N, C-alpha and C positions, 0 to 999 in steps of 0.2 A: 485440412485445409480445403474449405469449401467453395472456393474459386481463386483463379488467380489470372491477375490483369495487370496492364499498365495504363497510367494515363501521363497524356502529356498535358504540363500544365505552363500556361505562358505570364511572366512578370511584367506587372507593370509598377514603376516606384512613383507616381508622379498622384499617389491619393492622397485623402486627406484623412483625419480622426470622425471628422462628420458625414464622408460618404467615399463610396468606390469610386476609382476613375473609373469604372465601366458603365456602361446604362440599365443596367440591370435592373426590372423593376420593382422585383421580387426581395432582392438583394436592397435595395435602398429601403423600401418597404418594413424588412426584417430592421436596418439600423436605426429606422426614423422612430418605431413602434419601443424598440427596448432603453431610447434616449428618454419617452415619454413614458416611463413608465418606472424611472432611476427612483425617485422617492418611496413611491410603492415597496419597491421591493426591499427600500435599506426597511421601510419598517415593518417587512415581514422578518429580517436580518435582525431587530433589535428585539423582536417577538423570538424568536430563537434562540437568543444568546442568555436572555431572562431567563430560561428555565433548566434548571440545574441537571443533564443528561451526563452528568459520571456514569460510565458503564454498568456498576452495580446499582446503581438508582433506577432501578425498573422501570417504577414509575413516570419518572421526569424523561427518559428514554422514550417511555412509551408515547407520553405526553408529545415529544417535540415532533414524535411518527402522525400525532395525530393530524398537528400545522397541515405537514408537507402532506399529510392522505385529502384534509379537506381541500388542498391547491391542486389535487390531482385530477382530484373528483372532477371539479369546475373545469377541468381541461377535457370531461368526458374521459377519462381512466376508468377501469376496472382494479380497483385498489381492494388490498386485505393487508391484514397482518399477520405474520407467520411469527406463531407462539415458540418463545424461546425456552419453554423448560426441561425439554428433552437436550441442550446445550445448557443447561443454567444460567443462562443471560436471557434479557429480557424481549430480545425476537428482534426482526426486521418488518421494514415497510417492503411493498411488493405492489407493483403497477405496472398495466400493462395497455394498451391501447393503438389499435387498426393492427392489418393483415394484407397487405400489399408493399411494394416496393422497399426496398431500404429496410433490413432490420437491427436495430441501432439498438444498446444497452449504455445507459446512463447510470452512472454508480456514486453515489453519497456515502456518508454515513452521520449516525444521530447522536453517537455518542461521544462524550467528549474524557479528557485525563482527569479532568476536576470533579473529585468524590463531593456527595451531597453535604459534607462538614466544609472541606473547602472556604478560605475564606474570600477567594477569587471566584465572584458571583455573577456578577452583572456588567454591563453594556456602557458605555461611557465615550464619550465624543472628547478628540485632542485636535490640536490645531494642525496645522497641513492635510485635513482630508483625513485624517485618521483616527480609528475605532479603538477601544481596549473592549476586550468582554472576552470571557472561555468559550473557546469553540469557532472564535470570529473566523479565524482561517484554517479551522484544524476540529473538523471542516463544516461549519454551518454557513459560511461563507456560500462553496461551492453549493452544498444544499438548495440553497437560494436562486442561484443560478442555471440550475439546471430548472426550477421552475420557468424561471424567465425566459430561459432560450426557447422552452417549449412555447409560452406563450406569444412569444415575438415569432415560432414558427407559423401557427395555428393563428396569427393577425394574418401571415403573407400567403395562406390558405398552403403553408406546404404541410401542415401535420400530416393531413387525409390521406396524404402520397404516402408514407413511410410507417411503417411499427418501429413501436418503444414497448419497450421496457426500462423501469426504475423500479432499480433495485438500494435503497441505503438501509446497512447492515447499523443494526444495534451493540458489535461486539468488536468492533475494528481495532480499539484502543487495548485490546483483554481480549482475546477470541477466547468463545466457548467450546467446551468437548461433550464428545468427539468432532473432531473438526467435521470428518464426514455429514455428521449432521447441521453443524455451525453451517459449511458452505455451503449446501446443499444446493440453495436458493440460488447464488451467485453460478457457481459450475451447471445450473441446469438453465438457464438462461442466457450464459455462455455458448453453449451447445447450440440453444435456437440462435444465435444474433449473429449479423458478419463483424460489426464491428462494435471495438467497446471500449467506451471514453470515461477516462474517471476525472474529479473535481476535484481531489487533494489541492493542496498547494505548494505540489512538489519542493522544490529548494526555495520557495519565496519569491523566484526571481521573476518576472514575467518576460523577458527573454529567453526561457528557456520552459523546454516541457521534455515530459518522460515515455521514451520509449523503450524503456529497459528498467526493470527493478530487480536487483538481487534476491535471492531467495536467503528467506531466514528459519532454520531448523538449529535441531541440539543431539551434543551426540554426549556419552558417559563411558568414561575409559575406567574396567577398573582390574586393579593389578592386585596380584597375590603372590606373597614370598616365603619363604621357607625360616620361620624365628629361629634362632639361636644365639647363645651367647655374641654380642659384637666380635670378642676377640676375634672371632671365626670367622666371619666373613669373606670374602674371597675363595672359599677352601673349594677344591672341586666337589666335596660333596655336600655344600652349605649355600654357595653360591652367592648370590647380590642383594638381596631381601628387595619387598618392593616398592621403596620410596628409588634406588640405585632404576628399577628398570621404569616407572613410570617417565624419571627425568632421562633416559634418552629416549623412551618416546618421543615426548612431546618435542625433546631438540630436534628430534629427524622429523617430524612432523615440520616444526620451523627452517630446516635447513633445503629438506626437499620440495617443499610447495610454498613457501612466506613469498618466492619473486614473480609468483603467478597471476598475469595482472587479473585483476576486479576479485580474486580470487580470498577470501580471509577466514581466522576461524582462530578460536581466541577462548583458552582454559580460564574460564571466570572462576572455577570455585575448586579447590586442593583440599583435601584433609587425608593425612597418612598415619600408619603407629601400629604398633602393635593390636588395637583394637580403634574401629571406629563405626559412629552409631548413626543415623539421622535422627533427630532431638525432635524437630517439629515441622519442618515442610523441606521441601527439595533443596533451599536456599539455607537449612540451619542443619551443621553437620557437629559433632565430637569425638574426639580422639584421644589415647590415649597410650603414651609411650614411653620410654627412656633410653637414656643416649647408650646406654651399655647392651640393649636390644636390639635383633636387626629387624627392623620392620616387615610386618606380615601382611598388612593390607593398604591400599591405596584407594582412593575415586576421586576423577576428576569429573567435572562438567562441565559441558564447552558448550561453544556457539557453533557457525558455519552459514557462509553465505557465499554466493558463485551466480553467475552472470548467465547460464544457463544449465538448460537439463543435463547435455554431455556434459560440461565443468565440472555439474557435482559426482555424477557419478564416477567421472577420474577421480575426483578426491577423493572421494570415497573411497573406493579401490588403493587405491596409493596409501591411508591412512591405513585400512585393517591390513595392505602389507607389508607396513612398520610395525604393528602391534604383534605379529604371530611372528616374530623374528624374535622370541625371548630368548632374554641373557638365562644364564642356567642356575635352574631350581626356583622358575619365574615362571607366572602365568599373566594372562592379561585378556579381556573379552573387552571392543569396541561396539558401543552401540547407538547407533544413530534412530533418533525421531522425526517422524516428518512436521512440516511447520507449512510456512509458503513458500512455495515452487516457485522458482525464477522466471521472471519476464525476460525474453532473452529478445534484444537490438535486433530483431530478421529486419530482412528488405520491406519486408508489407508496411513494418510500421515506421519505414524511414520514408517511405513514400506518403503515408499519412501526413506523419510531420515534414515533409515537402512541402504538400498541400495549404495547410495549417500558418507553415511560413509564408508562403506567398498571398496568402488571405490577410496574414499582417502585415508586408510591406504593403499593399495595396489600400489598408487601412491608415497608414502613416504611424501606424504603431513597432516599427522597428523590426528587427530579424530575429525570427525565435529557434533556437538550437538546441539539441540535446543536454540533455542535463547528464553528467559526467552519474552511471550508476554508482560509484563511493560514495556519492553523496543524495542517491536516491534508497530511503526503507521501505522495506515490505509494508505492501498496503493490499486493500483487498481485488481490485484488478491484478494483483498476481496469478489469483484462484484463476481469472477468467482466458489466462493472453493464450495459452495451446489449444483455446478450442473456438478463436476467432480469425477471422481472415487477420486483421489489421486491430489493433489497442496503443492507447494513448491516455497517461495522466498528467496528472499537475496542470487540468485547467481550471482550477477554481481561485477563489482570492487571495491574493498574497497579501504579504503582510513579515512579520521578523514574530520572534521571542516564543513558539508555537513550545507547548508542553509548559510553559510558563506562566507565571504569573505576571508577565509582560507580555503575552500575547496581543497585540496591536495590528490593524487591518491597515491599508495602506487604499484607501476605497477610489483611488484614482485607476488601479487596474479593474475595480468593480463592473463598469459596461464595457470596457477593454475585453474584458474576458470573454465575458458573454455575448459578443458580438464578432469574434472572434469564431468562436464554438458555433455558434449558430449556423454561422455562413457556408461553416467546414459540412456540419451537416446539410445541408441545405448542398452542398456540391456534391457530395458524396451520394444524395439522393438521387443528382441527376444523371450521375454515369449508368452509360448503358447496361451494366451490368446491374444495376439494382432497380432500373423501372419495371 
């Protein structure tokens, strides 16, 4: 942690959605500017949504990146494109501005889950102030919110008093490898920053924000047994075979670890028999076996999610302990691969949410509480959380149907999210620790 501080916040419950209940001229200027720019912001969202940027459509990802680079350039940012060739993706947008005051990292992503061949390609208006389109909430709406927060801060004279880095990744929906290279710009920016804010849509509810995300990584279990005629199974010199040993291990994972809050682990693929082989990708295997032959090999592939680094270490150690207590004439190995790290619900993250909640109440938008970590998947901010004083995500455009052709944005939350986050940045910048 770079700093430790405590701030005292006073809640005023008599605000409206139009203006603060305080007389702070800067804050009111921020709010008025956001209202004045809403139509322009919607037009930028439409442009972004109408460009296909499925993760593997490199040209499309770069085109969306170019759209936001132009916007950042107009705000006086120094921008660049981080080429993704080394990690087999399109790349990332990076922008920086300022060299004093609060150091804040704003995180978005440019790619969507909708491939170039998808039938779901364009923006459309729906009744009830809603929009439908690929990436409206996940997360081009959040990217536009970043731009218009920065515009409002500039209009109010705040932007010159802080230091900002913006990272919009091109591989959030399908991570590039090696991850050490793919994630370098995020991690480097986090090490620089005091605070990281992510503009994903969280669980789609404007009454929540994300101060904790669980990890997402994989594990592979390989088990071998002694092949023999099935009539001889359980003999002291033959043993139990690979399938019984794999079953023992998986069941002990379940009985010993499944009741730990916010820890989950799932065996998503299992293959076993006399012989097993990978046929195409890591998700395609074949097996040969017979009911009268003791199985020689088993492979299980799964995932694990934990709410903190400490919980993840504990779970891995317990799983390894289970794996090593082998049945007679069997052997097993368990290998973990790193993926998204946990974003733990730290006390500092809770303070950040408290500050955000008070702003929301003052604006008349209602209370904001933390998303249940079980409802918050891993995201870009996960790679930054351990390096900053505070981190929070789920500040983007809200809606429903993400990752489906029913992705719908609730535009009633568009300027609402801008206002809450813009005032959050302003108030953070006003703290003595960041002056």
